C-alpha positions in Angstrom: -100.3 -71.7 15.1 -101.7 -70.7 18.5 -100.1 -71.0 21.8 -102.4 -73.7 23.3 -100.1 -76.2 24.9 -100.3 -79.9 25.6 -100.1 -83.2 23.8 -101.8 -83.8 20.4 -101.9 -86.8 18.0 -99.4 -86.6 15.2 -100.1 -89.8 13.2 -99.0 -93.4 13.0 -95.8 -94.9 11.8 -95.8 -97.9 9.4 -95.0 -100.2 12.2 -98.1 -99.1 14.1 -96.5 -96.8 16.7 -98.5 -93.7 17.5 -96.6 -90.5 17.5 -97.5 -87.7 19.9 -96.6 -84.0 19.7 -96.2 -81.8 22.7 -96.6 -78.0 22.4 -94.7 -75.7 24.7 -94.8 -71.9 24.9 -96.8 -68.9 25.8 -98.5 -66.0 23.9 -95.9 -63.5 22.5 -93.0 -65.9 22.7 -91.7 -69.0 20.9 -94.1 -71.9 20.5 -92.3 -75.2 20.2 -93.8 -78.5 19.0 -91.7 -81.5 20.1 -92.5 -85.2 19.1 -91.9 -88.2 21.2 -90.4 -89.7 18.0 -86.7 -88.8 18.2 -87.3 -86.0 20.7 -87.8 -84.1 17.5 -88.5 -80.3 17.2 -91.2 -80.5 14.5 -91.9 -76.7 14.5 -90.8 -73.6 16.2 -93.1 -70.6 15.7 -92.1 -67.0 16.4 -94.4 -63.9 16.5 -94.2 -62.2 13.0 -95.0 -58.7 14.2 -98.5 -58.6 12.6 -100.4 -60.7 15.1 -99.5 -64.0 13.4 -96.6 -66.4 13.7 -93.9 -67.8 11.4 -92.4 -71.3 11.7 -88.6 -71.1 11.5 -87.8 -74.8 11.9 -87.8 -77.4 9.1 -90.0 -80.4 9.8 -92.3 -83.0 8.2 -96.0 -82.6 8.2 -96.9 -85.9 9.8 -95.5 -89.2 11.3 -95.4 -90.8 7.9 -93.0 -88.1 6.6 -90.6 -88.8 9.4 -90.6 -92.5 8.7 -90.2 -92.1 4.9 -87.5 -89.4 5.2 -85.8 -90.4 8.5 -82.3 -89.8 7.1 -83.0 -86.1 6.7 -82.8 -86.0 10.5 -85.1 -82.9 10.6 -85.1 -81.5 14.1 -84.2 -84.8 15.9 -81.9 -85.6 18.7 -79.4 -87.8 16.9 -77.2 -90.4 18.6 -75.8 -92.4 20.3 -72.9 -90.4 18.6 -73.7 -87.5 16.3 -71.8 -87.1 13.0 -69.5 -89.7 11.5 -67.4 -92.6 12.8 -65.0 -93.9 10.2 -65.2 -97.5 9.2 -68.0 -98.1 11.6 -65.5 -99.1 14.2 -63.3 -97.8 17.0 -61.2 -99.1 19.9 -62.3 -98.6 23.5 -59.9 -99.7 26.3 -57.9 -101.7 23.7 -61.0 -103.7 22.4 -62.3 -103.3 18.9 -65.9 -102.1 18.8 -67.8 -102.8 15.5 -70.9 -100.6 14.8 -73.7 -100.8 12.3 -72.8 -98.9 9.2 -75.3 -96.6 7.3 -73.2 -94.3 5.1 -70.6 -95.8 2.7 -69.2 -98.1 5.4 -69.2 -95.5 8.1 -71.6 -94.8 11.0 -73.6 -91.6 10.8 -75.7 -90.1 13.6 -75.8 -93.4 15.6 -76.4 -95.9 12.8 -79.3 -97.1 10.7 -81.6 -97.3 13.7 -80.4 -94.2 15.5 -82.1 -92.3 18.3 -84.1 -90.2 15.7 -86.1 -93.3 14.9 -87.0 -94.3 18.4 -90.0 -93.5 20.6 -88.9 -91.6 23.7 -90.8 -91.9 27.0 -92.3 -88.7 28.4 -91.2 -88.2 32.0 -92.7 -84.8 32.6 -94.8 -82.4 30.5 -96.0 -78.9 31.3 -97.0 -75.7 29.4 -93.3 -74.6 29.0 -91.3 -77.7 29.7 -91.0 -81.3 28.4 -88.7 -84.1 29.6 -88.2 -87.2 27.5 -86.0 -90.3 28.1 -84.6 -93.0 25.9 -82.9 -96.2 27.1 -80.5 -97.6 24.6 -79.5 -101.3 25.5 -76.0 -102.7 25.5 -75.0 -103.5 22.0 -77.5 -101.1 20.4 -76.1 -100.4 16.9 -72.9 -102.0 18.2 -72.3 -99.5 21.0 -71.4 -101.0 24.3 -73.2 -100.3 27.6 -76.8 -99.6 28.5 -77.2 -95.9 28.0 -79.9 -93.7 29.5 -80.4 -90.3 27.8 -82.7 -87.6 28.9 -83.8 -84.6 26.8 -85.4 -81.6 28.6 -86.9 -78.8 26.5 -87.9 -75.5 28.0 -89.3 -72.2 26.7 -88.6 -69.1 28.8 -89.1 -65.6 27.4 -87.5 -65.4 24.0 -85.3 -68.5 24.7 -85.7 -72.2 23.8 -83.3 -74.5 25.8 -82.4 -78.1 25.4 -80.6 -80.0 28.2 -79.2 -83.5 27.4 -78.0 -85.9 30.1 -76.6 -89.4 29.7 -75.5 -92.2 32.0 -74.1 -95.6 31.2 -73.5 -98.9 33.0 -70.3 -99.8 31.0 -67.6 -97.8 29.2 -68.9 -96.4 25.9 -68.7 -93.3 23.7 -71.4 -90.6 23.8 -72.1 -87.6 21.8 -75.7 -86.9 20.9 -76.8 -83.6 19.4 -79.7 -81.6 18.3 -80.2 -81.5 14.5 -82.6 -78.6 14.2 -82.7 -76.9 10.8 -83.5 -73.2 10.8 -84.8 -70.8 8.2 -85.6 -67.4 9.8 -87.5 -66.3 6.8 -89.9 -69.2 7.4 -89.8 -72.9 6.6 -90.7 -73.5 2.9 -89.7 -70.0 1.9 -86.6 -70.9 -0.1 -82.9 -70.8 0.6 -81.0 -69.4 3.5 -78.6 -67.7 1.1 -79.4 -64.2 2.3 -79.0 -65.2 6.0 -75.9 -63.9 7.7 -73.9 -66.3 9.9 -71.2 -65.7 12.5 -69.4 -68.5 14.3 -67.2 -68.1 17.4 -64.3 -70.2 16.1 -60.8 -69.5 14.8 -60.3 -73.1 13.6 -62.3 -75.7 11.7 -61.8 -79.3 10.7 -61.1 -80.0 7.0 -62.8 -83.1 5.7 -62.9 -85.3 2.7 -65.9 -85.9 0.4 -67.1 -88.5 2.9 -67.3 -85.9 5.6 -64.5 -87.5 7.7 -61.5 -85.5 9.0 -58.5 -85.3 6.8 -56.2 -84.4 9.6 -56.1 -81.9 12.4 -57.7 -78.5 12.9 -56.9 -75.7 10.5 -57.1 -71.9 10.8 -60.2 -70.3 9.2 -58.2 -67.3 8.2 -58.3 -66.7 4.4 -61.0 -69.4 3.8 -64.8 -69.4 3.4 -65.0 -70.8 6.9 -63.8 -67.5 8.4 -67.1 -66.6 10.0 -65.6 -64.6 12.9 -67.6 -61.7 11.4 -71.2 -62.1 10.0 -71.1 -63.3 6.4 -73.8 -64.0 3.8 -74.3 -67.8 3.7 -74.8 -68.0 -0.1 -71.5 -66.3 -0.7 -69.6 -68.7 1.5 -71.4 -71.9 0.2 -70.5 -71.0 -3.4 -66.9 -70.0 -2.8 -64.4 -71.7 -5.0 -62.5 -73.6 -2.3 -61.5 -77.3 -2.2 -63.4 -77.8 1.1 -66.8 -76.3 -0.1 -66.4 -78.3 -3.4 -65.7 -81.5 -1.5 -69.0 -81.5 0.3 -71.2 -79.2 -1.9 -71.2 -76.3 0.6 -70.5 -76.2 4.3 -70.7 -79.4 6.3 -67.8 -78.8 8.8 -67.0 -78.9 12.4 -65.9 -75.6 14.0 -63.7 -75.7 17.1 -65.4 -73.1 19.4 -63.5 -70.6 21.5 -63.6 -71.0 25.3 -65.4 -73.4 27.6 -68.6 -73.6 29.5 -71.9 -72.1 28.3 -71.0 -69.4 25.8 -72.2 -68.0 22.5 -71.3 -70.3 19.6 -73.1 -68.6 16.6 -75.4 -65.9 15.5 -77.8 -66.3 12.6 -79.7 -63.3 11.3 -82.2 -62.7 8.5 -81.9 -59.0 7.6 -85.1 -58.8 5.5 -87.3 -59.8 8.5 -85.1 -58.5 11.3 -85.2 -61.9 13.0 -82.1 -63.4 14.5 -81.0 -66.1 16.9 -77.9 -66.6 19.1 -77.0 -70.2 19.7 -75.3 -70.8 23.1 -73.7 -74.1 24.1 -71.2 -75.7 26.4 -70.0 -78.2 23.8 -66.5 -78.0 22.2 -67.6 -77.9 18.6 -70.3 -76.7 16.3 -71.2 -78.6 13.1 -72.5 -76.2 10.5 -74.5 -77.9 7.7 -76.0 -75.8 5.0 -78.5 -78.3 3.9 -76.4 -79.5 0.9 -78.5 -82.6 0.3 -81.9 -81.5 1.4 -84.7 -83.0 -0.8 -87.8 -83.8 1.2 -91.4 -82.6 1.8 -91.7 -79.9 4.5 -94.4 -79.3 7.1 -96.0 -76.6 4.9 -96.3 -79.1 2.1 -93.6 -77.5 0.0 -90.5 -79.3 -1.1 -87.3 -78.6 0.7 -84.3 -78.3 -1.6 -80.6 -77.8 -1.3 -79.9 -74.9 1.0 -83.4 -74.4 2.3 -82.2 -74.6 5.9 -79.1 -74.4 8.0 -78.3 -76.8 10.9 -76.2 -75.6 13.7 -75.3 -78.7 15.7 -73.4 -78.3 19.0 -71.4 -81.5 19.6 -68.1 -83.2 19.7 -65.9 -83.3 16.6 -66.6 -86.1 14.0 -64.8 -89.4 14.4 -63.6 -88.5 17.9 -63.9 -92.2 19.0 -61.0 -92.8 16.6 -59.5 -89.3 17.1 -59.6 -88.6 20.9 -57.0 -85.8 20.4 -59.9 -83.8 18.9 -62.4 -84.4 21.7 -62.7 -87.2 24.3 -66.0 -89.0 23.8 -65.7 -91.7 26.4 -68.3 -92.0 29.2 -67.8 -94.4 32.1 -70.0 -95.8 34.8 -70.5 -93.3 37.6 -70.0 -90.3 35.3 -72.7 -88.1 33.8 -72.5 -86.5 30.4 -74.4 -83.3 30.0 -74.9 -80.6 27.4 -76.9 -77.5 27.2 -78.1 -75.7 24.1 -80.0 -72.3 24.0 -81.5 -70.6 21.1 -82.0 -66.9 22.0 -84.3 -65.3 19.5 -84.9 -61.7 18.6 -87.9 -60.7 16.5 
């Protein structure tokens, strides 16, 4: 695609809502297409070295695709709380909060009508910046408090950044996250088996087949989850280990070293020379190797298992029930913020 920026029509949802795409970027750098549906990254084009571009983000070709395959979460900002909450319930200040369930009695990525299905309001749009806002009413999917969430995308040089900011009028739990899938060989080009991944984490969270934590954090040493040095994704996904067998690959939360904005992961595709460093200020990184992918992609090709990897900066799963992992509570007068940067080389 070219680098012409601005809004463009992206189709109509079955309920009649029009979806608009906003294109950000400049010649010679990343070109990002973001939808007002779900604050979704629909495509992310990088220069390919021969005068063209390659799309390295998985997406659907039109609005109908996002409606039909909403639970693939391709590129969306998911919430109110990313990942899983066991039993679709938790206690907040001693009171039981019941949520809408959407995965085997649990709540995944905010519930059946999560933020990825919503139309966000555009507050500001320019050639290299887009700010969207979603207001989630009190009781939305069972979550207490009226929550205002802003998502600000920016493209600068070789970097794409996403800033999230949330405020509430009553105590609630908050933990939205970006669910961008990457394939540095190009979306629709096949699996990411030959990509190499490093994660800045010495501990990870073992889970059951339902993706919920089994207990506390465990050392990555001696497991397929030791990504402290770059490793071929295909080798780790197919390792004979109870945890990879349980979820059909990697779908685990890694406890990142340090605090503040720091490098969380590096993904590289040796055949093309393309790589990306993911920087975040969040405590954890969910690594998901696309174990259940089965949907039509923006190129018209079918995405299958392992055709992309999602690197999701967030809080640990089920933290509303496991505050010892990460504290998810937001109270009136407080502001929850997160920053994610994708620093590309090509």
